[in-house]
C-alpha positions as CSV (number, residue, x, y, z in Angstrom):
1,M,0.0,0.0,0.0
2,S,1.2,3.5,-0.8
3,F,0.0,7.0,0.3
4,S,-1.5,7.5,-3.2
5,S,-4.2,5.0,-2.3
6,F,-5.7,7.3,0.4
7,N,-7.2,9.7,-2.1
8,L,-5.1,12.6,-0.9
9,D,-4.7,15.9,-2.7
10,P,-1.7,15.8,-5.1
11,A,-0.1,18.7,-3.2
12,L,-0.1,16.6,0.0
13,L,1.4,13.6,-1.8
14,R,4.3,15.9,-2.9
15,G,4.7,16.9,0.8
16,V,4.7,13.2,1.8
17,A,7.4,12.5,-0.8
18,D,9.5,15.4,0.5
19,A,9.2,14.1,4.0
20,G,10.7,10.8,2.9
21,F,7.6,8.7,3.7
22,T,7.4,5.7,1.3
23,E,5.0,3.2,2.9
24,P,2.4,4.0,5.5
25,T,2.9,2.7,9.0
26,P,0.2,0.5,10.5
27,I,-1.6,3.4,12.3
28,Q,-1.4,5.4,9.1
29,R,-2.7,2.6,7.0
30,D,-5.6,1.9,9.3
31,G,-6.4,5.5,10.5
32,I,-6.0,7.7,7.4
33,P,-9.0,6.2,5.5
34,H,-11.3,6.8,8.5
35,G,-9.9,10.4,8.9
36,V,-10.3,11.2,5.2
37,A,-13.9,9.9,5.3
38,G,-14.6,12.3,8.2
39,R,-15.3,9.6,10.7
40,D,-14.5,10.0,14.5
41,L,-11.4,8.0,15.5
42,L,-10.2,6.5,18.8
43,A,-6.7,5.0,18.4
44,C,-4.2,3.4,20.7
45,A,-0.9,4.4,18.9
46,M,2.5,3.9,20.3
47,T,5.0,6.8,20.3
48,G,7.1,6.6,17.1
49,S,4.3,4.9,15.2
50,G,3.6,7.7,12.8
51,K,0.4,8.8,14.4
52,T,1.1,12.6,13.8
53,A,0.8,12.1,10.1
54,A,-2.1,9.8,10.6
55,F,-4.2,12.7,11.8
56,L,-2.5,15.6,10.0
57,L,-2.9,14.2,6.5
58,P,-6.8,13.9,6.8
59,I,-6.9,17.4,8.4
60,L,-4.8,18.9,5.6
61,N,-6.9,17.1,3.0
62,R,-10.1,18.7,4.5
63,L,-8.5,22.1,4.9
64,L,-7.6,22.3,1.2
65,D,-11.3,21.9,0.3
66,G,-12.9,25.0,1.9
67,R,-12.4,28.5,3.2
68,R,-8.8,29.5,3.9
69,G,-7.5,31.7,6.8
70,Q,-10.2,30.6,9.3
71,T,-9.3,28.2,12.1
72,R,-11.0,25.0,11.1
73,A,-8.9,22.5,13.0
74,L,-7.6,22.4,16.6
75,V,-5.1,19.9,18.1
76,L,-4.7,19.8,21.9
77,A,-1.3,18.4,23.1
78,P,0.1,18.1,26.7
79,T,3.6,19.6,26.2
80,R,5.2,22.5,24.5
81,E,7.7,20.1,22.7
82,L,4.9,18.0,21.3
83,A,2.9,21.0,20.1
84,A,6.0,22.4,18.4
85,Q,6.7,19.0,16.8
86,I,3.2,18.7,15.4
87,V,3.5,22.2,13.8
88,E,6.9,21.1,12.3
89,H,5.2,18.1,10.8
90,F,2.4,20.3,9.5
91,D,4.8,22.7,7.8
92,L,6.6,19.8,6.1
93,L,3.5,18.0,4.8
94,A,1.8,21.3,3.8
95,R,4.8,22.9,2.1
96,H,3.2,22.8,-1.3
97,T,0.0,24.4,0.0
98,R,-0.8,27.8,1.4
99,L,-2.1,26.4,4.7
100,R,-0.8,27.8,7.9
101,A,-0.6,26.6,11.5
102,V,0.4,28.1,14.8
103,A,1.7,26.5,18.0
104,V,0.1,28.0,21.2
105,F,1.8,27.2,24.5
106,G,3.2,28.8,27.6
107,G,6.7,29.9,28.4
108,T,6.7,32.3,25.4
109,P,5.1,35.7,24.8
110,M,1.4,35.8,24.0
111,R,1.7,38.6,21.5
112,P,3.1,36.6,18.5
113,Q,0.4,34.0,19.1
114,E,-2.3,36.6,19.3
115,R,-1.1,38.2,16.1
116,A,-1.3,34.8,14.3
117,L,-4.8,34.2,15.6
118,R,-5.9,37.6,14.6
119,Q,-4.6,37.2,11.0
120,G,-6.2,33.8,10.8
121,V,-4.6,30.4,10.7
122,D,-6.0,27.1,9.4
123,L,-4.8,24.9,12.2
124,V,-4.1,25.7,15.9
125,V,-2.0,23.3,17.9
126,A,-2.2,24.2,21.6
127,C,-1.5,23.3,25.2
128,P,-4.8,23.6,27.2
129,G,-3.6,26.3,29.7
130,R,-2.3,28.8,27.2
131,L,-5.2,28.2,24.9
132,L,-7.6,29.2,27.7
133,D,-5.7,32.4,28.2
134,H,-6.3,33.3,24.6
135,M,-9.9,32.2,24.6
136,Q,-10.8,35.0,27.0
137,Y,-10.5,37.4,24.0
138,S,-12.6,37.8,20.9
139,Y,-9.6,37.3,18.5
140,A,-9.5,33.6,19.4
141,D,-12.3,32.8,17.0
142,F,-13.2,29.1,16.7
143,A,-16.7,29.6,15.2
144,G,-15.6,27.8,12.1
145,L,-14.0,24.8,13.8
146,Q,-14.7,21.5,12.2
147,V,-12.0,19.1,13.5
148,L,-10.7,18.4,17.0
149,V,-7.8,16.2,17.8
150,L,-6.6,15.2,21.3
151,D,-3.1,13.9,21.0
152,E,-1.4,12.0,23.8
153,A,-4.7,12.1,25.7
154,D,-3.6,9.9,28.5
155,R,-0.6,12.2,29.2
156,M,-3.0,15.2,29.4
157,L,-5.0,13.4,32.0
158,D,-1.9,12.5,33.9
159,M,-0.9,16.2,33.9
160,G,-4.3,17.2,35.3
161,F,-5.5,18.9,32.1
162,L,-9.0,17.3,32.2
163,P,-10.7,20.3,33.8
164,D,-9.1,22.6,31.3
165,I,-10.1,20.4,28.4
166,K,-13.7,20.4,29.6
167,R,-13.6,24.2,29.8
168,I,-12.3,24.4,26.2
169,L,-14.9,22.0,24.9
170,G,-17.6,24.0,26.6
171,Q,-16.6,27.1,24.5
172,L,-16.3,25.3,21.1
173,P,-19.1,25.0,18.5
174,K,-20.4,21.6,17.5
175,I,-17.5,19.6,16.0
176,D,-17.9,17.6,12.8
177,Q,-15.0,15.2,13.5
178,T,-13.1,14.2,16.6
179,M,-9.9,12.1,16.7
180,L,-8.3,10.9,19.9
181,F,-4.8,9.4,19.9
182,S,-3.1,7.9,22.9
183,A,-0.2,5.6,23.7
184,T,-2.3,4.0,26.4
185,V,-6.1,3.9,26.8
186,P,-7.1,3.7,30.4
187,Q,-10.8,3.9,31.5
188,P,-10.9,7.7,31.8
189,I,-9.9,8.0,28.2
190,V,-12.7,5.6,27.2
191,S,-15.2,7.7,29.2
192,L,-14.0,10.9,27.6
193,A,-14.3,9.4,24.1
194,R,-17.9,8.4,24.8
195,Q,-18.7,12.0,25.6
196,L,-17.0,13.4,22.6
197,M,-17.5,10.9,19.8
198,R,-20.2,9.5,17.7
199,D,-19.7,5.9,16.6
200,P,-15.9,6.2,16.4
201,A,-13.6,3.8,14.5
202,V,-11.6,2.1,17.2
203,L,-8.1,1.0,16.5
204,N,-5.8,-1.3,18.6
205,I,-7.7,-0.6,21.9
206,E,-7.7,-4.2,22.8
207,R,-3.9,-4.5,22.4
208,P,-2.0,-4.0,25.6
209,S,0.5,-1.1,25.3
210,A,4.1,-2.1,24.7
211,P,7.3,-0.6,23.4
212,A,7.9,-0.6,19.6
213,A,9.2,-3.9,18.2
214,G,12.5,-2.4,17.3
215,V,13.5,-1.5,20.8
216,R,16.1,-3.7,22.5
217,Q,15.5,-3.5,26.2
218,E,18.1,-4.2,28.8
219,I,18.4,-3.9,32.6
220,Y,21.7,-2.8,34.3
221,P,21.5,-3.6,38.0
222,V,23.6,-1.1,39.8
223,P,23.8,0.5,43.2
224,Q,22.2,4.0,43.4
225,P,25.4,5.9,44.1
226,L,27.2,4.4,41.1
227,K,24.6,5.2,38.4
228,S,26.3,8.3,37.2
229,H,29.7,6.5,37.0
230,L,28.2,3.6,35.0
231,L,26.7,6.1,32.5
232,L,30.0,7.9,32.2
233,R,31.8,4.6,31.6
234,L,29.3,3.5,28.9
235,L,29.8,6.9,27.2
236,R,33.6,6.8,27.4
237,E,33.7,3.3,25.9
238,D,31.5,4.5,23.0
239,K,28.8,2.0,23.8
240,L,26.3,4.9,23.5
241,D,26.3,7.0,20.3
242,N,23.9,9.6,21.6
243,A,21.5,9.2,24.5
244,L,18.3,10.7,25.9
245,V,18.7,10.1,29.7
246,F,15.6,10.3,31.9
247,T,15.8,11.1,35.6
248,R,13.0,11.1,38.2
249,T,13.4,14.7,39.4
250,K,14.6,18.1,38.1
251,H,17.3,18.2,40.8
252,R,18.7,14.9,39.7
253,A,18.6,16.1,36.1
254,N,20.6,19.1,37.0
255,R,23.1,17.1,39.1
256,L,23.6,14.5,36.3
257,E,24.1,17.1,33.6
258,A,26.7,18.9,35.7
259,F,28.5,15.6,36.5
260,L,28.7,14.7,32.8
261,R,29.8,18.2,31.8
262,K,32.5,18.1,34.5
263,H,33.9,14.9,33.0
264,G,34.0,16.2,29.5
265,I,30.7,14.9,28.0
266,A,28.8,17.5,25.9
267,S,25.4,17.5,27.5
268,E,22.4,19.6,28.2
269,R,19.2,19.3,30.3
270,I,15.5,19.9,29.8
271,H,12.8,20.0,32.4
272,G,10.0,22.1,33.7
273,N,12.1,24.7,35.5
274,R,13.9,25.6,32.2
275,T,12.5,28.5,30.1
276,Q,11.0,27.7,26.8
277,K,14.0,29.3,25.1
278,Q,16.4,27.1,27.1
279,R,14.4,24.0,26.3
280,T,14.2,24.8,22.6
281,Q,17.9,25.4,22.4
282,A,18.8,22.3,24.3
283,L,16.6,20.1,22.1
284,A,18.0,21.8,18.9
285,G,21.6,21.3,20.1
286,F,20.9,17.6,20.8
287,K,19.3,17.1,17.4
288,S,22.2,18.8,15.6
289,G,24.8,16.7,17.5
290,R,26.2,19.6,19.5
291,Y,25.3,17.7,22.7
292,R,25.9,14.0,23.0
293,V,23.6,13.6,25.9
294,L,20.2,15.2,26.7
295,V,19.2,14.8,30.3
296,A,15.4,15.1,30.8
297,T,12.5,14.6,33.2
298,D,9.3,13.1,31.9
299,V,8.3,16.5,30.5
300,A,10.2,15.3,27.4
301,A,9.0,11.7,27.3
302,R,6.4,12.9,24.8
303,G,7.0,15.3,21.9
304,I,10.7,14.6,21.1
305,D,11.1,13.3,17.6
306,I,14.8,12.5,16.9
307,A,15.2,10.4,13.8
308,A,18.7,9.0,14.7
309,L,18.4,8.6,18.5
310,S,20.3,5.4,19.3
311,H,19.8,5.1,23.0
312,V,17.3,5.9,25.7
313,V,18.6,5.5,29.2
314,N,16.3,5.3,32.2
315,F,18.7,6.7,34.8
316,D,15.9,6.1,37.3
317,V,13.3,3.4,37.0
318,P,9.9,5.0,36.2
319,N,7.3,4.9,39.0
320,V,4.7,3.5,36.6
321,P,5.0,1.2,33.6
322,D,3.3,3.6,31.2
323,D,6.1,6.2,31.8
324,Y,8.6,3.5,30.9
325,I,6.8,2.8,27.6
326,H,6.6,6.5,26.7
327,R,10.3,7.0,27.5
328,V,11.7,4.1,25.5
329,G,9.4,5.0,22.7
330,R,11.7,7.9,21.9
331,T,14.0,5.5,20.1
332,A,13.2,2.9,17.3
333,R,10.8,5.4,15.8
334,A,9.1,4.8,12.4
335,G,10.4,1.3,12.0
336,A,14.0,1.9,13.0
337,T,15.8,0.1,15.8
338,G,17.2,1.4,19.1
339,D,18.3,0.5,22.6
340,A,16.7,1.2,25.9
341,L,18.9,0.8,29.0
342,T,17.4,0.9,32.5
343,F,19.7,1.4,35.5
344,A,18.0,-0.4,38.4
345,S,19.1,-0.1,42.0
346,P,18.0,-2.7,44.6
347,E,15.6,-0.1,46.0
348,E,13.7,0.0,42.6
349,R,12.9,-3.8,42.4
350,R,9.2,-3.2,42.9
351,E,8.9,-0.7,40.0
352,L,11.0,-2.9,37.8
353,R,8.7,-5.9,38.4
354,A,5.7,-3.8,37.5
355,I,7.3,-2.9,34.2
356,E,8.1,-6.5,33.4
357,R,4.5,-7.5,34.1
358,A,3.3,-4.7,31.8
359,V,5.6,-5.7,28.9
360,R,4.8,-9.4,29.6
361,K,8.4,-10.6,29.7
362,S,11.5,-10.7,31.8
363,L,14.0,-8.2,30.6
364,P,17.7,-9.3,30.3
365,R,20.1,-8.3,33.0
366,V,23.5,-6.9,31.8
367,T,26.7,-6.2,33.7
368,L,29.5,-4.1,32.2
369,A,32.8,-5.9,32.2
370,G,35.5,-4.2,34.1
371,F,33.2,-1.8,36.0
372,D,33.7,-1.8,39.8
373,Y,30.3,-2.3,41.3
374,D,31.7,-2.2,44.8
375,H,33.3,1.3,44.4
376,R,32.2,3.9,46.8
377,P,32.3,7.4,45.3
378,A,33.8,10.2,47.4
379,E,31.3,12.7,46.1
380,R,27.5,12.3,46.6
381,F,25.4,12.4,43.5
382,E,22.2,13.8,45.1
383,I,21.9,16.1,48.1
384,P,18.9,15.1,50.3
385,L,16.0,17.6,50.2
386,G,16.3,18.5,53.9
387,E,19.9,19.3,53.5
388,R,19.3,21.4,50.4
389,I,16.7,23.4,52.3
390,A,19.1,23.9,55.2
391,Q,21.7,25.2,52.7
392,I,19.3,27.6,51.2
393,R,18.3,28.9,54.6
394,A,22.0,29.3,55.6
395,R,22.7,31.1,52.4
396,K,19.8,33.5,52.9
397,A,20.9,34.2,56.5
398,E,24.4,35.1,55.2
399,E,22.9,37.4,52.7
400,R,20.8,39.1,55.4
401,A,23.9,39.5,57.6
402,R,25.9,41.0,54.8
403,A,23.0,43.4,54.1
404,R,22.9,44.5,57.8
405,A,26.7,45.0,57.9
406,K,26.5,47.1,54.7
407,A,23.7,49.2,56.2
408,E,25.7,49.8,59.4
409,R,28.8,50.8,57.4
410,K,26.7,53.2,55.4
411,N,25.3,54.7,58.7
412,R,28.8,55.2,60.1
413,S,30.0,56.8,56.9
414,T,27.1,59.2,56.9
415,A,27.7,60.1,60.5
416,Q,31.3,60.9,59.8
417,R,30.5,63.1,56.8
418,L,27.7,64.9,58.5
419,P,28.6,65.3,62.2
420,G,25.8,66.2,64.4
421,V,23.2,64.7,62.1
422,A,21.5,61.7,63.6
423,V,20.8,58.8,61.2
424,P,17.8,56.8,62.4
425,V,18.5,53.1,62.7
426,A,15.0,52.3,61.4
427,A,15.7,54.1,58.1
428,T,18.3,51.6,57.0
429,A,17.5,48.6,59.2
430,V,17.3,45.2,57.4
431,P,14.6,42.8,58.7
432,A,16.0,40.1,60.9
433,A,15.7,36.5,60.0
434,G,12.1,35.3,60.2
435,D,10.7,38.8,59.9
436,T,8.3,38.7,57.0
437,S,6.9,42.1,57.4
438,T,7.4,44.4,54.4
439,R,5.3,47.4,55.8
440,G,7.0,50.5,57.2
441,P,6.0,52.1,60.5
442,R,2.4,53.2,60.6
443,R,1.9,56.9,60.4
444,R,-0.4,58.6,62.9
445,R,-3.5,59.9,61.1
446,R,-4.1,63.6,61.5
447,G,-7.5,65.0,61.7
448,R,-10.8,63.3,62.4
449,R,-11.6,59.8,61.1
450,R,-14.2,59.6,58.4
């Protein structure tokens, strides 16, 4: 089967050829005909399966037959990276048309997004929170909306977007076609689909979620303090070409990236505390090869599309199996092959067993020859939270002490320059530790109260 069998507009077939697509993936083969026919669609599609083109091509085909410059299609996505990736795919597939799309998400100024919405775009790809910010104003006009897509719907539920999604749906007109794509389909997704859809075509819902067939999965048992050293050893022995490394927390991502950089590994980090500009630059640098390692939290488990990603490393075992599936789905995309390595400490046995039950097989254990698993590093990898809080408090106390000393020196200097002039202590006093008051002394009211 080829893309020409889907009755797509010739301009789209040229875009498909430019994108290098030759044969449809299974989700494209099964989903595009339903999408082109205008039917609602509920699909369980793994990351890397080609699902983005599976809904974009039917949308593009519809948009070419109708009024231009009016928003007729809306895609909701859970993360900024995924929204940006969808628009990149749109631009590639629509390059021989005059159709336009805009990505709407937080972390960037609203004004350019507002300008695009005022001028009129055919497709809006949005994260729910920022979209609601725009929908307060009349320029966010969805009166002509015909198609709604919820991509990575399970992730949106995990991130607590369900109330926002319901608010958005309450402000939209009646939709002609709804498509819902998700790597996993838990019961809340099924319930949401029943509310939104009319007799949808259902694809692969009965199939349990699992990583793509091309992913080789391995477990590296290792004590928690040695995880960073094991990763460094694998990189130095060139057993990893490039790697997307997932940590459980933002603090651990920061510590790991600093550790790798200290030892000469070109690396960057991406997580929720980074600005959108920093996240975009880190991802672009990783894609271009400037960075060999990208350390990420699960904010990047969806929405990263890297064609030549050789390895995914679970530095920390995910708490739930679905997160494991989403992480390892970053490699072996679109029929390619890749490796997923999971560093598992003895404390993570329970999570590891849950993952093996989910993928329905025991994953092979691997030890690295020559690596000292009994070594005790002199430097701690992670500083406990309580200790970090104590350090922050101590640092702030030092800053307050320096500020008080500076104020006292200023008072003495003023007194020396202007003898006989009293400098009130209250005028330059710095609040003591624990003093949260920001109000000055109350002035006595003059005259009668009203």
